[in-house]
C-alpha positions as CSV (number, residue, x, y, z in Angstrom):
1,M,4.2,-5.1,17.1
2,L,6.1,-5.3,20.6
3,R,7.4,-8.3,22.5
4,T,9.9,-8.8,25.2
5,V,13.2,-10.2,25.1
6,K,14.7,-10.5,28.6
7,G,12.6,-8.3,30.3
8,D,12.4,-5.4,27.4
9,L,9.9,-4.3,25.5
10,I,11.4,-4.1,21.9
11,C,10.0,-3.4,18.6
12,A,9.4,-6.6,16.2
13,E,8.8,-4.7,13.1
14,D,10.8,-2.2,11.3
15,R,8.7,0.7,10.6
16,C,8.1,1.2,14.5
17,R,11.9,1.0,14.9
18,T,12.6,3.5,12.8
19,Q,9.4,5.7,13.8
20,G,9.8,5.0,17.4
21,F,6.5,3.5,19.6
22,K,4.7,4.2,22.4
23,V,3.5,1.0,24.9
24,G,-0.2,0.3,25.1
25,R,-2.3,-1.3,27.5
26,Q,-0.5,-4.5,28.1
27,V,-2.9,-7.6,27.5
28,P,-2.6,-10.2,30.3
29,Q,-1.9,-13.8,29.0
30,K,-5.3,-15.3,30.7
31,E,-7.2,-13.2,28.3
32,G,-6.1,-15.5,25.6
33,V,-3.5,-13.5,23.9
34,L,-1.9,-15.6,20.9
35,W,0.8,-14.3,19.1
36,L,1.0,-14.6,15.2
37,K,4.5,-15.9,13.3
38,R,5.7,-13.0,11.3
39,G,4.1,-13.8,7.8
40,P,0.1,-14.2,9.2
41,R,0.9,-11.0,11.5
42,R,2.3,-8.7,8.6
43,F,0.2,-10.1,5.9
44,V,-2.9,-10.8,7.7
45,A,-3.6,-9.1,11.0
46,A,-2.0,-6.0,10.3
47,P,-2.4,-5.3,7.0
48,G,-4.2,-2.6,5.2
49,R,-2.9,0.6,7.1
50,A,-1.8,2.0,3.9
51,E,-4.7,1.0,1.8
52,L,-7.2,2.1,4.2
53,R,-5.4,5.7,5.2
54,L,-5.2,5.9,0.7
55,A,-9.0,4.7,0.5
56,D,-10.0,7.3,3.1
57,K,-8.2,10.3,1.1
58,L,-9.6,9.1,-2.1
59,E,-13.1,9.0,-0.4
60,K,-12.6,12.7,0.3
61,L,-12.1,13.2,-3.1
62,E,-15.8,11.8,-3.9
63,L,-14.6,9.2,-5.7
64,Q,-16.0,5.7,-5.5
65,V,-13.6,3.6,-3.7
66,E,-13.5,-0.1,-3.4
67,L,-11.1,-2.2,-1.2
68,W,-9.4,-5.5,-2.5
69,P,-12.2,-6.0,-5.4
70,N,-12.8,-9.6,-6.6
71,F,-11.3,-11.2,-3.4
72,D,-8.2,-9.1,-3.4
73,S,-7.2,-9.0,-7.1
74,Y,-5.5,-5.6,-6.1
75,D,-5.7,-3.3,-3.1
76,L,-8.1,-0.3,-4.0
77,R,-10.1,0.2,-7.6
78,I,-11.1,3.7,-8.0
79,V,-13.5,4.9,-10.3
80,F,-14.0,8.5,-11.7
81,P,-17.0,10.4,-12.8
82,D,-16.3,9.7,-16.1
83,G,-16.4,6.1,-15.4
84,E,-12.6,5.4,-15.9
85,A,-11.3,3.4,-13.4
86,W,-7.7,2.6,-11.6
87,A,-6.2,-0.1,-10.0
88,I,-4.0,0.6,-6.9
89,D,-1.8,-2.3,-5.5
90,V,-0.3,-1.2,-2.2
91,K,3.2,-2.4,-1.7
92,D,5.0,-1.5,1.8
93,W,8.3,-3.3,1.6
94,K,11.2,-2.1,3.3
95,D,13.7,-3.3,0.4
96,P,12.8,-2.3,-2.9
97,F,14.9,-5.0,-4.6
98,L,13.5,-7.7,-3.0
99,L,10.0,-6.1,-3.8
100,A,11.0,-6.0,-7.5
101,R,11.8,-9.5,-7.5
102,K,8.6,-10.5,-5.7
103,V,6.6,-8.5,-8.6
104,K,5.6,-11.2,-11.2
105,P,6.3,-10.3,-15.0
106,Q,2.9,-11.4,-15.4
107,D,0.9,-9.4,-18.5
108,P,-0.2,-7.5,-16.7
109,P,1.5,-7.8,-13.1
110,I,-1.7,-6.2,-11.6
111,A,-4.7,-8.6,-12.3
112,S,-6.8,-6.9,-14.7
113,D,-10.3,-8.5,-13.3
114,P,-11.9,-6.3,-12.0
115,P,-11.2,-4.0,-15.0
116,W,-8.9,-0.9,-14.9
117,T,-7.9,1.6,-17.5
118,Q,-4.4,2.9,-15.5
119,A,-2.7,0.7,-12.6
120,Y,-0.2,2.1,-10.0
121,F,2.2,0.3,-7.5
122,V,1.9,2.6,-4.3
123,F,4.0,3.1,-1.5
124,P,3.7,4.7,1.7
125,D,5.3,8.2,1.9
126,D,7.6,7.2,4.5
127,R,9.6,4.8,2.3
128,K,10.7,7.8,0.1
129,Q,12.3,8.8,3.4
130,Q,13.9,5.9,4.5
131,R,15.3,5.3,1.1
132,S,15.4,8.2,-1.5
133,D,16.0,5.8,-4.4
134,Y,13.1,3.7,-3.6
135,K,10.7,4.0,-6.6
136,R,13.6,3.9,-8.9
137,A,15.2,0.8,-7.5
138,F,11.9,-0.8,-7.8
139,C,11.1,0.4,-11.4
140,N,14.6,-0.7,-12.7
141,Y,14.0,-4.2,-11.6
142,T,10.7,-4.5,-12.8
143,G,10.3,-3.4,-16.2
144,L,6.4,-2.0,-15.8
145,P,4.8,-2.0,-18.8
146,K,3.4,1.9,-19.7
147,Q,0.0,1.8,-18.4
148,I,1.4,0.7,-14.8
149,K,3.0,3.2,-12.8
150,A,4.8,3.2,-9.6
151,K,4.1,6.3,-7.3
152,F,4.2,7.2,-3.4
153,E,0.9,8.2,-1.9
154,K,1.3,11.5,-2.4
155,E,2.0,11.4,-5.9
156,L,-0.6,9.3,-6.6
157,I,-3.4,11.9,-4.5
158,K,-1.9,14.4,-7.3
159,D,-2.3,12.4,-10.1
160,V,-6.0,11.6,-8.9
161,K,-6.6,15.6,-8.4
162,R,-5.2,16.3,-11.3
163,K,-7.4,13.6,-13.4
164,L,-10.6,15.4,-11.7
165,E,-9.4,18.8,-12.7
166,Y,-9.0,17.8,-15.9
167,A,-12.6,16.1,-16.1
168,S,-14.3,19.3,-14.5
169,S,-12.7,21.7,-16.9
170,R,-13.9,19.8,-19.8
171,S,-17.3,19.6,-18.6
């Protein structure tokens, strides 16, 4: 998201400040442009880029993928050919400590409806580049139960492929 400050375009979000940005089409005010406050902009209008990217990768592996099951109990539910289901809750926060404080220590911290056998908190890969200890910092402050793991996107895809390979070798 870009905004104007004293006539200059600046990025309003941390991700484009670190990755850079391109100016797109400028939209005249007469077209009814609305500017959302940061919360709704971040969590309602522009969420899901990581979830959609991940869903696309998982669908290419021929898995059954459901986005935001049960009205967003978690972000993605994947079902393997053997019927096993995994829950994925994508977390895209700049600060892993603030994220860890936000994750509720409920039992389990990822909703169990719809049911799953394995669950993951998944972080976009670029968060690792921004902070190499991101996953460690998150895990140290959440105390996740053993059936819930924290992974970066690439690590999750490796786990999925490993499970698929194992299943195909048994059949």
